[in-house]
N, C-alpha and C positions, 0 to 999 in steps of 0.2 A: 514602520516597521522597515527594520533595521538588518543589511544582512550584505555579507561578504562574500569579494570573489579570489578562488584560488585555481592558477592557468601560469603557468607559466612562458606561454606566447603571445609578449604581449597585442599579433595583429587581432588574436581571439579573446583577450582581455580587454581589449576598445569592442568588440563590433557585440557584444554580451553585458561589458556594460550602456551601446548605446542602449538595447533594441531592450533592458532595463528599464531603464532613464523614460525611455519615449515609448513603453505600455505599462503601464503597473506605478505604481505611488512609493515603491519601498525606496527608503531608504540609501547606500551603499559605501558602508563608513572605512570598510577595507576592501584594496586589492595583494595578490601576494603572488607569491612565485614559488614559494619553499616551505611549506612541511612544515618545520618547526616549528619559522617564525608564528607560523596561528595556530600553533598549541598556546604556545609561547606568549598571544594573543590573549585566546584564549581561558589565560585563563585566571583573569582582570578584566572584561572586557565579555556582555551573556550580546549576543546575535539570539536577529529570530531565524536564518536559513544561512545557508556557504554553498555555493555552487562549484561545482569543486572536480576539480581533473582529477584522473589517478596517476599519469605519469608525468612527479613533479617532482622538486630536490632534494635531495635528504633523508626525509617524508613520507610512501607515496598515499596516493588517494584511500589505498583503500586505507592501510596500519592510521588513516591518521581518521576515521570516519569508525574503525575500532574504538580507537579513545574519546572520543566526541560519543563515543552509546554509551560507556559509562556516568559523562553527567548529569549531576542527579536531572535538574533543567536543560535538555537537548536543544539544537538547532535543530529544523527542517534542514535534509541531505540533498543537494537533488547531484547527481555527478553530472556531469558530460566531458565526453571524455572518444575515444578510438578505441580502446580498446573494450570487441562486444561480450566480451572470454567472461569478466566478472560482472555478468548480470544478477547470478547468481548471490554471492557473494550480500551486494548490494545488499540484494533482497532481503537475505538475514539478518543482516544488516540492521531494515527497514528505512532506508531510507527511502524520498517521498520521491521522486522520478528517476532514468535513467538514459540520460540521453544521447544520443548518436553522435562524431562529428562524419563527415561533415552533415550541420544539422540545418531545418530550414527552422526560417524567420517564423512560419505559420506553429508546429515547434510549440516554441519555446516562447512564443503567444499561447496559448493553449493552454502550459503546467508552468507561466505567474498567473491567468488568472485564478486556476486549479490552487494552487499554494497562497493565491494570498485568500477564495476563501478555507482550505484549511488555514491557514492559519487566526481566520474569523473568528470561527469555530470552537476552536482556542481559546480561544482571550473574553470564550463569553463572562457572563454573571454564568453564576453557578445557577441551573437548570434545564443550561441551553443542553443542545449536542456534545458531545462530544467526542473529541478530535474520531480517535478512537473507532467510532460508532458511525463515522461518514459515511467512511471511501476506505479499500485496499487497495493496495499495492499486487499486484495478479500478473507470472507475468508468460507474455505471447512472442517471438520467435527474436529469443534471450532480449528482450522490452522489458520495463517492468510501468505496468498500466495499473496509471490511481485509474481505480475501477468503485463506482456509487456503491458500498453494499446493498442497496436496495433491487442493481440489477442483478442479483448470486441468486439462483431457481436452487440450484442446489448445488451439492460438492462429495464426493464416491471418492471410496480410501482401496488406491490402486498397493497393493506393497507397503513401500516408502514414503508414497508419492500420493496426492494427491489430486483430482481432477477436481476442475471446478464449474460450472460450466452456467451462462448465462443466456441470454434467449437465439444467440445470432454466434458467440461462441465457446470455448474452451481453453483454459489455459490446464498447463502445467507446474504442479508448487512441490519443489524439492522437500516437501515435509510429509509425515502423515497427519491425517486428520486428525486425531486425538492433538495434535497440533495450532494447523487450519483452527481450527473449530475456536482454539481459547480466544486468537485475536476477533470471533463477529463476537460482537453482540450477542447478547444469552433473553434478550424480548422480544428481541429480531427472528432466532435459526434453532432446534427443535437439533438434534442426536440423538433420529427418531433410527436405529440402528448401527451397528458396528458401524456398518460399509459406510452410514450415507449422515448425514447432514441437511437440515430443508432448511428455506423463508419459507414461512409460516405464513404472508401474507401473498405465496404465490399459488397456496393451493388450492385446485380448486372443489377437492371429491371426492373422498374419505368414502374408501366403499370397505366394504364387512369380506375377510378373506379370512382361508381357515385358521383353527387354533381362538380363532377371536382375532384375530392381530387384522389387521389394514392397506390396505394397499389408496396412498395419495399417489389422485392426479392430479399433475400440474395446472398449469394456463398458459398457455400456447407451448404446450412440448408435450413432444405425445409418451415421454418416459414415465413410467409408476414408480416412487416410491415405497419402499415396503418400513414397515411402524412389526420392530422382531418384538415379537413378547415379554421381551422385559427390558422394553417403552411405553406395552402398551398402555400402562394405568394412569405415568405422569405423562401419557398423551391424552386418552382421554378429561385427565385432571386443567390442562391444560385446555384442549378445549373445549371442556364445562360436554363430557358426552355425556 
């Protein structure tokens, strides 16, 4: 796995480089301190991941990531920065992770392990699990949390926001539920209502409700998810009712 570091502070370059070499099999093929130099390099070289600071000369990290997001083959982008207010922008750019300085070594090690796993899934032969079907990025306290899609129980629309529920956590996403659901694998999730999307593997009980609709009781959670009349037929076919 070929990676580059984009960081204009030498001590941070050295520490991150040491952690990558010590705790992963990744090959560091370049260390840069200027955004334009990175863009020029990427025009002629492919890398699998970029560890990217935001406050760098010439072209800041967010603008650099916006350019990278247009590549036909996009590398994973991990923001490592002191600027916590850019987490939402990083999510919209589908950054793999967003780590705030000063970081803890355990946080970097955990990210490296998840990144290597995601890269392996992305590069599996056809028929293997796809990258987007394995994990999804969720936002919590201005941090991007790389989350296994199987940990999500359901999502709920709140105007232009989407609340996402796992067994123990609630995440507030800055996108509408239609866009959020489009990032989930269709075989695992079902848009059962205009305001709800449910993980089919988390359904514990299907209860008949009024007007021939259903209420879904989920494993581990008390909340009940409704199936709207307009989605009943599709739900019955999906669940073979």
